[in-house]
mmCIF file as gemmi writes it, N, C-alpha and C atoms, coordinates in Angstrom:
data_model
loop_
_atom_site.group_PDB
_atom_site.id
_atom_site.type_symbol
_atom_site.label_atom_id
_atom_site.label_alt_id
_atom_site.label_comp_id
_atom_site.label_asym_id
_atom_site.label_entity_id
_atom_site.label_seq_id
_atom_site.pdbx_PDB_ins_code
_atom_site.Cartn_x
_atom_site.Cartn_y
_atom_site.Cartn_z
_atom_site.occupancy
_atom_site.B_iso_or_equiv
_atom_site.pdbx_formal_charge
_atom_site.auth_seq_id
_atom_site.auth_asym_id
_atom_site.pdbx_PDB_model_num
ATOM 1 N N . MET Axp A 1 ? 65.574 118.257 -2.616 1 0 ? 1 A 1
ATOM 2 C CA . MET Axp A 1 ? 65.125 120.082 -3.338 1 0 ? 1 A 1
ATOM 3 C C . MET Axp A 1 ? 65.807 120.496 -2.269 1 0 ? 1 A 1
ATOM 4 N N . SER Axp A 2 ? 66.947 121.58 -2.777 1 0 ? 2 A 1
ATOM 5 C CA . SER Axp A 2 ? 67.669 122.332 -1.884 1 0 ? 2 A 1
ATOM 6 C C . SER Axp A 2 ? 66.772 123.28 -1.025 1 0 ? 2 A 1
ATOM 7 N N . GLY Axp A 3 ? 67.197 123.711 0.097 1 0 ? 3 A 1
ATOM 8 C CA . GLY Axp A 3 ? 66.574 124.641 0.898 1 0 ? 3 A 1
ATOM 9 C C . GLY Axp A 3 ? 64.844 124.22 1.536 1 0 ? 3 A 1
ATOM 10 N N . ALA Axp A 4 ? 65.427 122.659 1.489 1 0 ? 4 A 1
ATOM 11 C CA . ALA Axp A 4 ? 63.765 122.343 1.987 1 0 ? 4 A 1
ATOM 12 C C . ALA Axp A 4 ? 64.495 122.422 3.562 1 0 ? 4 A 1
ATOM 13 N N . PRO Axp A 5 ? 62.994 121.93 4.077 1 0 ? 5 A 1
ATOM 14 C CA . PRO Axp A 5 ? 63.917 121.661 6.221 1 0 ? 5 A 1
ATOM 15 C C . PRO Axp A 5 ? 64.357 120.311 6.25 1 0 ? 5 A 1
ATOM 16 N N . VAL Axp A 6 ? 64.75 119.758 6.967 1 0 ? 6 A 1
ATOM 17 C CA . VAL Axp A 6 ? 65.555 118.576 7.589 1 0 ? 6 A 1
ATOM 18 C C . VAL Axp A 6 ? 64.151 118.747 9.131 1 0 ? 6 A 1
ATOM 19 N N . PHE Axp A 7 ? 63.618 117.849 9.327 1 0 ? 7 A 1
ATOM 20 C CA . PHE Axp A 7 ? 63.231 117.237 10.966 1 0 ? 7 A 1
ATOM 21 C C . PHE Axp A 7 ? 63.604 116.702 11.34 1 0 ? 7 A 1
ATOM 22 N N . LEU Axp A 8 ? 64.504 116.627 12.889 1 0 ? 8 A 1
ATOM 23 C CA . LEU Axp A 8 ? 64.373 115.838 13.306 1 0 ? 8 A 1
ATOM 24 C C . LEU Axp A 8 ? 63.623 115.358 14.594 1 0 ? 8 A 1
ATOM 25 N N . GLU Axp A 9 ? 63.099 114.624 14.61 1 0 ? 9 A 1
ATOM 26 C CA . GLU Axp A 9 ? 61.322 113.989 15.12 1 0 ? 9 A 1
ATOM 27 C C . GLU Axp A 9 ? 60.568 116.179 14.84 1 0 ? 9 A 1
ATOM 28 N N . ASP Axp A 10 ? 60.321 116.685 15.846 1 0 ? 10 A 1
ATOM 29 C CA . ASP Axp A 10 ? 59.67 117.414 15.64 1 0 ? 10 A 1
ATOM 30 C C . ASP Axp A 10 ? 60.2 119.007 15.555 1 0 ? 10 A 1
ATOM 31 N N . LYS Axp A 11 ? 60.922 118.848 14.907 1 0 ? 11 A 1
ATOM 32 C CA . LYS Axp A 11 ? 61.9 119.991 15.093 1 0 ? 11 A 1
ATOM 33 C C . LYS Axp A 11 ? 62.848 120.116 13.951 1 0 ? 11 A 1
ATOM 34 N N . VAL Axp A 12 ? 62.856 121.468 13.49 1 0 ? 12 A 1
ATOM 35 C CA . VAL Axp A 12 ? 63.752 122.15 12.048 1 0 ? 12 A 1
ATOM 36 C C . VAL Axp A 12 ? 65.52 121.336 12.486 1 0 ? 12 A 1
ATOM 37 N N . ALA Axp A 13 ? 65.94 120.969 12.128 1 0 ? 13 A 1
ATOM 38 C CA . ALA Axp A 13 ? 67.533 119.97 12.757 1 0 ? 13 A 1
ATOM 39 C C . ALA Axp A 13 ? 68.118 121.164 11.192 1 0 ? 13 A 1
ATOM 40 N N . GLY Axp A 14 ? 67.874 121.349 10.732 1 0 ? 14 A 1
ATOM 41 C CA . GLY Axp A 14 ? 68.601 121.891 9.307 1 0 ? 14 A 1
ATOM 42 C C . GLY Axp A 14 ? 67.873 122.475 7.752 1 0 ? 14 A 1
ATOM 43 N N . VAL Axp A 15 ? 68.227 123.074 7.336 1 0 ? 15 A 1
ATOM 44 C CA . VAL Axp A 15 ? 68.05 122.817 5.839 1 0 ? 15 A 1
ATOM 45 C C . VAL Axp A 15 ? 68.818 121.764 4.836 1 0 ? 15 A 1
ATOM 46 N N . LEU Axp A 16 ? 68.248 121.66 4.2 1 0 ? 16 A 1
ATOM 47 C CA . LEU Axp A 16 ? 69.036 120.026 2.72 1 0 ? 16 A 1
ATOM 48 C C . LEU Axp A 16 ? 69.826 121.913 1.736 1 0 ? 16 A 1
ATOM 49 N N . SER Axp A 17 ? 71.265 121.444 1.428 1 0 ? 17 A 1
ATOM 50 C CA . SER Axp A 17 ? 72.107 122.046 0.869 1 0 ? 17 A 1
ATOM 51 C C . SER Axp A 17 ? 72.299 121.375 -0.392 1 0 ? 17 A 1
ATOM 52 N N . GLY Axp A 18 ? 71.75 120.005 -0.921 1 0 ? 18 A 1
ATOM 53 C CA . GLY Axp A 18 ? 72.462 119.136 -2.03 1 0 ? 18 A 1
ATOM 54 C C . GLY Axp A 18 ? 72.274 118.283 -1.84 1 0 ? 18 A 1
ATOM 55 N N . SER Axp A 19 ? 71.908 117.718 -2.905 1 0 ? 19 A 1
ATOM 56 C CA . SER Axp A 19 ? 71.006 116.017 -2.516 1 0 ? 19 A 1
ATOM 57 C C . SER Axp A 19 ? 71.692 114.824 -4.361 1 0 ? 19 A 1
ATOM 58 N N . ASP Axp A 20 ? 71.807 113.723 -4.03 1 0 ? 20 A 1
ATOM 59 C CA . ASP Axp A 20 ? 72.554 113.399 -4.766 1 0 ? 20 A 1
ATOM 60 C C . ASP Axp A 20 ? 72.036 111.871 -5.043 1 0 ? 20 A 1
ATOM 61 N N . ALA Axp A 21 ? 71.623 111.669 -5.916 1 0 ? 21 A 1
ATOM 62 C CA . ALA Axp A 21 ? 70.979 110.178 -5.713 1 0 ? 21 A 1
ATOM 63 C C . ALA Axp A 21 ? 71.725 109.52 -4.612 1 0 ? 21 A 1
ATOM 64 N N . ALA Axp A 22 ? 73.39 109.446 -4.509 1 0 ? 22 A 1
ATOM 65 C CA . ALA Axp A 22 ? 74.315 108.477 -2.766 1 0 ? 22 A 1
ATOM 66 C C . ALA Axp A 22 ? 73.869 109.121 -1.995 1 0 ? 22 A 1
ATOM 67 N N . LEU Axp A 23 ? 73.812 110.374 -2.398 1 0 ? 23 A 1
ATOM 68 C CA . LEU Axp A 23 ? 74.996 111.535 -0.291 1 0 ? 23 A 1
ATOM 69 C C . LEU Axp A 23 ? 74.236 112.681 -0.676 1 0 ? 23 A 1
ATOM 70 N N . ILE Axp A 24 ? 73.377 113.026 0.811 1 0 ? 24 A 1
ATOM 71 C CA . ILE Axp A 24 ? 72.87 113.948 0.945 1 0 ? 24 A 1
ATOM 72 C C . ILE Axp A 24 ? 73.228 114.351 1.736 1 0 ? 24 A 1
ATOM 73 N N . ASN Axp A 25 ? 73.324 116.521 0.921 1 0 ? 25 A 1
ATOM 74 C CA . ASN Axp A 25 ? 74.178 117.278 2.344 1 0 ? 25 A 1
ATOM 75 C C . ASN Axp A 25 ? 72.543 118.12 2.886 1 0 ? 25 A 1
ATOM 76 N N . VAL Axp A 26 ? 73.115 118.36 4.167 1 0 ? 26 A 1
ATOM 77 C CA . VAL Axp A 26 ? 72.063 118.736 5.52 1 0 ? 26 A 1
ATOM 78 C C . VAL Axp A 26 ? 73.292 119.657 6.007 1 0 ? 26 A 1
ATOM 79 N N . LEU Axp A 27 ? 72.78 121.294 6.07 1 0 ? 27 A 1
ATOM 80 C CA . LEU Axp A 27 ? 73.535 122.12 6.827 1 0 ? 27 A 1
ATOM 81 C C . LEU Axp A 27 ? 72.827 122.67 8.005 1 0 ? 27 A 1
ATOM 82 N N . THR Axp A 28 ? 73.058 122.471 9.378 1 0 ? 28 A 1
ATOM 83 C CA . THR Axp A 28 ? 72.361 122.543 10.314 1 0 ? 28 A 1
ATOM 84 C C . THR Axp A 28 ? 73.202 123.94 11.297 1 0 ? 28 A 1
ATOM 85 N N . VAL Axp A 29 ? 72.215 124.321 11.758 1 0 ? 29 A 1
ATOM 86 C CA . VAL Axp A 29 ? 72.358 125.49 12.985 1 0 ? 29 A 1
ATOM 87 C C . VAL Axp A 29 ? 73.932 125.252 13.487 1 0 ? 29 A 1
ATOM 88 N N . ALA Axp A 30 ? 74.223 123.285 13.945 1 0 ? 30 A 1
ATOM 89 C CA . ALA Axp A 30 ? 75.282 123.86 15.171 1 0 ? 30 A 1
ATOM 90 C C . ALA Axp A 30 ? 76.473 123.599 13.977 1 0 ? 30 A 1
ATOM 91 N N . SER Axp A 31 ? 76.034 123.363 12.78 1 0 ? 31 A 1
ATOM 92 C CA . SER Axp A 31 ? 77.4 123.406 12.046 1 0 ? 31 A 1
ATOM 93 C C . SER Axp A 31 ? 78.167 124.95 12.035 1 0 ? 31 A 1
ATOM 94 N N . VAL Axp A 32 ? 76.928 125.697 11.819 1 0 ? 32 A 1
ATOM 95 C CA . VAL Axp A 32 ? 77.397 127.174 11.131 1 0 ? 32 A 1
ATOM 96 C C . VAL Axp A 32 ? 77.931 127.812 12.747 1 0 ? 32 A 1
ATOM 97 N N . LYS Axp A 33 ? 77.703 127.129 13.078 1 0 ? 33 A 1
ATOM 98 C CA . LYS Axp A 33 ? 77.705 128.172 14.524 1 0 ? 33 A 1
ATOM 99 C C . LYS Axp A 33 ? 79.229 126.92 14.886 1 0 ? 33 A 1
ATOM 100 N N . ALA Axp A 34 ? 79.507 126.434 14.988 1 0 ? 34 A 1
ATOM 101 C CA . ALA Axp A 34 ? 80.915 125.786 15.158 1 0 ? 34 A 1
ATOM 102 C C . ALA Axp A 34 ? 82.007 126.592 14.157 1 0 ? 34 A 1
ATOM 103 N N . VAL Axp A 35 ? 81.417 126.834 12.877 1 0 ? 35 A 1
ATOM 104 C CA . VAL Axp A 35 ? 82.311 127.499 11.881 1 0 ? 35 A 1
ATOM 105 C C . VAL Axp A 35 ? 82.768 128.975 12.47 1 0 ? 35 A 1
ATOM 106 N N . MET Axp A 36 ? 81.487 129.567 12.544 1 0 ? 36 A 1
ATOM 107 C CA . MET Axp A 36 ? 81.424 130.983 13.454 1 0 ? 36 A 1
ATOM 108 C C . MET Axp A 36 ? 82.935 131.209 13.978 1 0 ? 36 A 1
ATOM 109 N N . LYS Axp A 37 ? 82.21 130.23 14.936 1 0 ? 37 A 1
ATOM 110 C CA . LYS Axp A 37 ? 82.903 130.239 16.222 1 0 ? 37 A 1
ATOM 111 C C . LYS Axp A 37 ? 84.628 130.161 16.37 1 0 ? 37 A 1
ATOM 112 N N . THR Axp A 38 ? 84.87 129.43 15.256 1 0 ? 38 A 1
ATOM 113 C CA . THR Axp A 38 ? 86.472 129.395 15.16 1 0 ? 38 A 1
ATOM 114 C C . THR Axp A 38 ? 86.936 130.253 14.251 1 0 ? 38 A 1
ATOM 115 N N . TRP Axp A 39 ? 86.166 130.523 13.286 1 0 ? 39 A 1
ATOM 116 C CA . TRP Axp A 39 ? 86.746 132.112 12.696 1 0 ? 39 A 1
ATOM 117 C C . TRP Axp A 39 ? 86.459 133.069 13.863 1 0 ? 39 A 1
ATOM 118 N N . ALA Axp A 40 ? 86.298 133.5 14.833 1 0 ? 40 A 1
ATOM 119 C CA . ALA Axp A 40 ? 85.953 134.69 15.638 1 0 ? 40 A 1
ATOM 120 C C . ALA Axp A 40 ? 87.541 134.196 16.464 1 0 ? 40 A 1
ATOM 121 N N . ARG Axp A 41 ? 87.953 132.639 16.266 1 0 ? 41 A 1
ATOM 122 C CA . ARG Axp A 41 ? 88.859 133.305 17.375 1 0 ? 41 A 1
ATOM 123 C C . ARG Axp A 41 ? 90.461 132.954 16.815 1 0 ? 41 A 1
ATOM 124 N N . ARG Axp A 42 ? 89.997 132.927 15.235 1 0 ? 42 A 1
ATOM 125 C CA . ARG Axp A 42 ? 91.307 132.984 14.667 1 0 ? 42 A 1
ATOM 126 C C . ARG Axp A 42 ? 91.418 134.282 13.863 1 0 ? 42 A 1
ATOM 127 N N . ASN Axp A 43 ? 90.468 135.322 13.786 1 0 ? 43 A 1
ATOM 128 C CA . ASN Axp A 43 ? 90.455 137 13.438 1 0 ? 43 A 1
ATOM 129 C C . ASN Axp A 43 ? 91.516 137.106 12.877 1 0 ? 43 A 1
ATOM 130 N N . GLN Axp A 44 ? 91.274 136.239 11.606 1 0 ? 44 A 1
ATOM 131 C CA . GLN Axp A 44 ? 92.182 136.617 10.978 1 0 ? 44 A 1
ATOM 132 C C . GLN Axp A 44 ? 92.597 136.771 9.371 1 0 ? 44 A 1
ATOM 133 N N . GLY Axp A 45 ? 92.658 136.707 7.963 1 0 ? 45 A 1
ATOM 134 C CA . GLY Axp A 45 ? 92.756 136.715 6.904 1 0 ? 45 A 1
ATOM 135 C C . GLY Axp A 45 ? 91.209 137.724 6.504 1 0 ? 45 A 1
ATOM 136 N N . PRO Axp A 46 ? 90.998 137.831 5.591 1 0 ? 46 A 1
ATOM 137 C CA . PRO Axp A 46 ? 89.214 139.004 4.611 1 0 ? 46 A 1
ATOM 138 C C . PRO Axp A 46 ? 88.43 139.34 5.836 1 0 ? 46 A 1
ATOM 139 N N . GLU Axp A 47 ? 87.654 139.665 5.723 1 0 ? 47 A 1
ATOM 140 C CA . GLU Axp A 47 ? 86.436 139.137 6.413 1 0 ? 47 A 1
ATOM 141 C C . GLU Axp A 47 ? 84.727 138.939 5.584 1 0 ? 47 A 1
ATOM 142 N N . MET Axp A 48 ? 84.788 137.727 5.998 1 0 ? 48 A 1
ATOM 143 C CA . MET Axp A 48 ? 83.42 136.545 5.713 1 0 ? 48 A 1
ATOM 144 C C . MET Axp A 48 ? 82.49 137.359 5.348 1 0 ? 48 A 1
ATOM 145 N N . THR Axp A 49 ? 81.646 137.603 4.328 1 0 ? 49 A 1
ATOM 146 C CA . THR Axp A 49 ? 80.28 137.35 5.031 1 0 ? 49 A 1
ATOM 147 C C . THR Axp A 49 ? 80.003 136.313 5.147 1 0 ? 49 A 1
ATOM 148 N N . ILE Axp A 50 ? 78.185 136.034 5.704 1 0 ? 50 A 1
ATOM 149 C CA . ILE Axp A 50 ? 77.556 134.626 6.314 1 0 ? 50 A 1
ATOM 150 C C . ILE Axp A 50 ? 76.987 134.052 5.319 1 0 ? 50 A 1
ATOM 151 N N . ARG Axp A 51 ? 76.715 134.486 3.715 1 0 ? 51 A 1
ATOM 152 C CA . ARG Axp A 51 ? 76.483 133.898 1.897 1 0 ? 51 A 1
ATOM 153 C C . ARG Axp A 51 ? 78.39 133.245 2.253 1 0 ? 51 A 1
ATOM 154 N N . ASP Axp A 52 ? 78.957 134.22 2.025 1 0 ? 52 A 1
ATOM 155 C CA . ASP Axp A 52 ? 80.412 133.125 2.383 1 0 ? 52 A 1
ATOM 156 C C . ASP Axp A 52 ? 80.374 131.717 2.863 1 0 ? 52 A 1
ATOM 157 N N . MET Axp A 53 ? 80.627 132.492 3.991 1 0 ? 53 A 1
ATOM 158 C CA . MET Axp A 53 ? 80.83 131.745 5.045 1 0 ? 53 A 1
ATOM 159 C C . MET Axp A 53 ? 79.703 130.005 5.163 1 0 ? 53 A 1
ATOM 160 N N . LEU Axp A 54 ? 78.332 129.875 4.753 1 0 ? 54 A 1
ATOM 161 C CA . LEU Axp A 54 ? 77.286 129.14 4.31 1 0 ? 54 A 1
ATOM 162 C C . LEU Axp A 54 ? 78.131 128.398 2.964 1 0 ? 54 A 1
ATOM 163 N N . GLN Axp A 55 ? 78.705 129.264 2.024 1 0 ? 55 A 1
ATOM 164 C CA . GLN Axp A 55 ? 79.299 128.14 0.981 1 0 ? 55 A 1
ATOM 165 C C . GLN Axp A 55 ? 80.557 127.222 1.997 1 0 ? 55 A 1
ATOM 166 N N . VAL Axp A 56 ? 81.375 128.08 2.052 1 0 ? 56 A 1
ATOM 167 C CA . VAL Axp A 56 ? 82.398 127.447 3.01 1 0 ? 56 A 1
ATOM 168 C C . VAL Axp A 56 ? 81.732 125.597 3.262 1 0 ? 56 A 1
ATOM 169 N N . ILE Axp A 57 ? 81.238 125.92 3.921 1 0 ? 57 A 1
ATOM 170 C CA . ILE Axp A 57 ? 80.407 124.719 4.393 1 0 ? 57 A 1
ATOM 171 C C . ILE Axp A 57 ? 79.831 123.359 4 1 0 ? 57 A 1
ATOM 172 N N . ALA Axp A 58 ? 78.982 124.248 2.793 1 0 ? 58 A 1
ATOM 173 C CA . ALA Axp A 58 ? 78.392 123.398 2.07 1 0 ? 58 A 1
ATOM 174 C C . ALA Axp A 58 ? 79.028 123.053 1.156 1 0 ? 58 A 1
ATOM 175 N N . ASP Axp A 59 ? 80.682 123.816 0.521 1 0 ? 59 A 1
ATOM 176 C CA . ASP Axp A 59 ? 81.532 122.842 -0.338 1 0 ? 59 A 1
ATOM 177 C C . ASP Axp A 59 ? 82.303 121.947 0.839 1 0 ? 59 A 1
ATOM 178 N N . LYS Axp A 60 ? 82.447 121.748 2.047 1 0 ? 60 A 1
ATOM 179 C CA . LYS Axp A 60 ? 83.262 121.089 2.891 1 0 ? 60 A 1
ATOM 180 C C . LYS Axp A 60 ? 82.266 119.265 3.434 1 0 ? 60 A 1
ATOM 181 N N . SER Axp A 61 ? 80.737 119.844 3.095 1 0 ? 61 A 1
ATOM 182 C CA . SER Axp A 61 ? 80.103 118.747 3.699 1 0 ? 61 A 1
ATOM 183 C C . SER Axp A 61 ? 79.729 117.68 2.387 1 0 ? 61 A 1
ATOM 184 N N . SER Axp A 62 ? 79.914 118.034 1.248 1 0 ? 62 A 1
ATOM 185 C CA . SER Axp A 62 ? 80.095 117.414 -0.606 1 0 ? 62 A 1
ATOM 186 C C . SER Axp A 62 ? 81.257 116.237 -0.167 1 0 ? 62 A 1
């Protein structure tokens, strides 16, 4: 189920962004932070919303 929390031991490590019979995609805070830092360093191109950034991360994880 998309949007469900993903646990690592007793802490939420990410959010399920999609699943398939053989593939599970997890969106983590660390991946979002890494992408946002990269975009901040580049400071190029059109401004992206957080929603756009999350979509790019989800697309790359598939």
